[in-house]
C-alpha positions, 0 to 999 in steps of 0.5 A, a space after each residue: 542486261 538489255 543488250 544481252 537480251 536483244 543479242 540473244 534473239 539475233 545470234 542464237 543460231 541459223 536453223 530458223 532459216 528453214 522456216 523463215 528468216 530472223 530479224 538478224 537477217 533483216 538487219 544484215 542486209 539493210 545495214 549497208 555501208 555505202 562505199 566505193 573509192 579510196 577518196 570516199 572512204 578516207 573522208 568517212 563516206 561524207 561526200 554526198 553534199 559535194 559530189 564529183 566522186 563515183 561513189 556518190 551514186 550510192 548516196 546522193 547521185 546529184 553529185 555526178 553533175 559536179 564532174 566537168 570531165 569524163 572519168 574512169 576509176 578502179 579500186 582494189 581492196 584488202 580486208 583484214 578482220 580479227 576477232 577475240 572470242 571467249 566463253 564468258 563463264 570460262 574466260 579463255 580468249 581465242 584470237 582469229 584473223 582473216 584477210 580477203 581481197 576484193 574490188 571495191 569500185 569500178 566506174 565511169 562517168 561521161 560528161 556532156 553539155 546540153 543545149 538547153 538554156 541554163 543547164 551546164 552539164 548533163 552527165 551519166 555514170 555507171 558504177 559497181 560499188 561495194 556497199 556491204 562486207 560480211 567477212 568475219 570468223 571467230 573461234 572459242 572453246 572451254 568446259 562448261 555445264 549444259 549441252 545443246 541437247 537440252 535445246 533439242 529436248 525442249 523442242 521435241 517435247 513442245 513441237 514434236 520431232 517434226 520440228 527441224 532441229 528436234 527431228 535431226 537430233 532424234 534421227 542421230 540418237 541425241 534425243 530419244 523416246 524410251 516410253 513411247 510418250 510423245 511429250 517425254 523425250 529424253 537425252 543422255 544429260 538427264 541425271 548428269 545436270 551440272 557436269 562439265 562438257 568441253 565445248 567449241 565452235 568456229 563460225 565463218 561468215 563471208 560475202 558482200 553486197 555489190 551494187 550496180 548503179 546507173 546514174 543521171 545528173 544535171 547542173 542547172 545554172 551552177 546552183 542546183 544539181 539534181 540526180 537520179 540513180 537506179 541501183 541493182 544490189 547483188 547479195 552473196 552471203 555464206 555462213 558456216 558453223 561447226 559446233 562440238 561437245 566432248 565428254 573429256 573423261 569418256 570412254 572411262 566412265 565419263 561425266 555424262 553416262 553413254 555420251 562421248 561427243 557430238 558435232 553439229 554443222 550448220 551452213 547456208 548460202 544466200 544469193 540474189 538481187 534487187 532493185 532500188 532508186 535514189 533521188 538527190 539534190 545539191 544546192 550551191 548557196 555560194 562559192 563556199 557553202 553547199 547543202 544536199 539531200 537524197 532519198 532512197 527507195 527500199 531495195 526489193 530483193 528476191 533471195 534464195 537460201 541453200 542450206 545444209 545441216 548435219 549432226 554426228 552423235 557418238 555414244 555408247 550402248 551402256 552407261 559405264 561405257 564399256 560396251 559397243 561404241 555407236 555413232 548416229 548421224 543425220 543430215 538435211 539439205 534444201 532450198 528456200 526462196 523468199 522476198 525481202 524489202 529494205 527500209 527507206 533511207 534519207 540523207 542530208 548534209 552540208 559541205 564547205 569549200 575552203 578555197 583551194 585548200 580543201 573542204 570539210 563535209 558532214 552528212 546524216 542518214 536516217 534509216 528505219 530498220 523496223 520497216 524491213 519486210 520479208 515475204 513468203 508466198 507459201 508461209 503467211 503465218 511465218 511471214 507475219 511472225 518474223 515481220 512482227 519481230 522486225 517491228 518490235 525489236 528494230 528501231 530508227 537510227 541516225 548515222 553521222 559521217 564527217 570528213 575533210 580534205 587538205 590540199 598541198 600542191 598536187 597532194 591531198 590529205 584526208 580524214 574522216 569519222 563515222 558513228 552508227 548507233 545500234 538498231 536494236 530497241 533500247 540499246 544505246 551502244 554505237 559503232 565508230 569508224 576512223 578513216 584516213 588517206 592520201 591522194 595525188 592529182 595530175 592533169 589526166 590521172 590520179 591515185 588515192 589510198 584510203 584506210 578505215 578501222 572499225 570495232 564492234 563488241 557483241 554477245 553470241 549465244 550458240 543455242 537458246 534454251 528456256 530451262 537450262 544453262 545458257 552459253 554466252 560468248 563475248 566477241 570483240 571484232 576489228 576490221 581494217 580496210 585498205 583501198 587503192 584507187 586509180 583514176 583517169 580523166 579523158 
């Protein structure tokens, strides 16, 4: 029950963005997934303690000091996502699949040998790495009792029709006031409680976080590597939901008098950018063993939401549905600008070099998701409320990444695993990723192929009500990533 409670808060819809974000938005933009090249992904993203990969500008930039030659990489990627969703009260499963193409990494590192005594390398890297993927879609349908109009009625009776959702429902005729009593708004479903309505919804999410990084790293005496990177993350996120209800027997005296159908469409796009800094260290204990650590400052974002919400409500002029058919429609659009600050992040790890045979590596990441903060210049009360929810419901997590590589002549065989606990207070579930890959190394060029698969299970609630039937949808998602990296040394 605990998991259901927390996901109820975060997945009951998106119309809250009109007056402020939810802590679901905070988690979406702070639960980043450092990635880049196929090699990095194939070993579970645990290359921070070893370096010599352009992806480490996003984890431990000290690894840039490990390069001995300048290098260029480009990594196209393919995402395949699938989701099984069902109204748990009905049990009918719906499968939805989606594929997207993107560039996961583009980067270059320039190496040099400084004249200062004791310093072996002084390298600079510029990278563009994908650190977050939002692509998902799921669909469900089924007949259950209850209606979303009960939510709008509750909002109208407690907050009035100045409330965004209640006002939209009032304008479309889904909520009405016959007796001119501002505390007694009515809906068609009154008197028909328990009757079944056909419900359906399609939710589509897309977008990503791409980070442009400028990294500088140096190698002192072949023992200590130190690196600094400045990151400029860029967010593009799109959400679209189309929710429908239909009285199956209408217009021949349906289950719910007057009511025929409704369609509630809710969509928004979040865009913006930010800035952060990362400081990393790697210490070579001996030829075999290395340890490393890094600290990431919060990313300070300036974001903008552009939203459009509409409601079409179809009903009849009389209860036996023999009279005129009436269609009520309302729409609202707008822009909302705000600031967002991600939490601090801390990395630590170790790697073992197995001579010329490969390596094994492990890295842990500590993130305080409860430290995220929204900033609204003109809405201090809303700002305080959402930040209080972030502190109350989001917790510290320790992410673990493990990986290894086996060398056979010019070929490289790789594998990795990652485990990521839930960020919700009191929730002990976790997400696991499995990855594998192969690479070919020549003197002046290389190819790498990487694959990663992850699964996630959660509950989705299309709307929240306090005094009526709560609709519950189970969503089981799977995500496959295919990466191909081409690199050249010069």
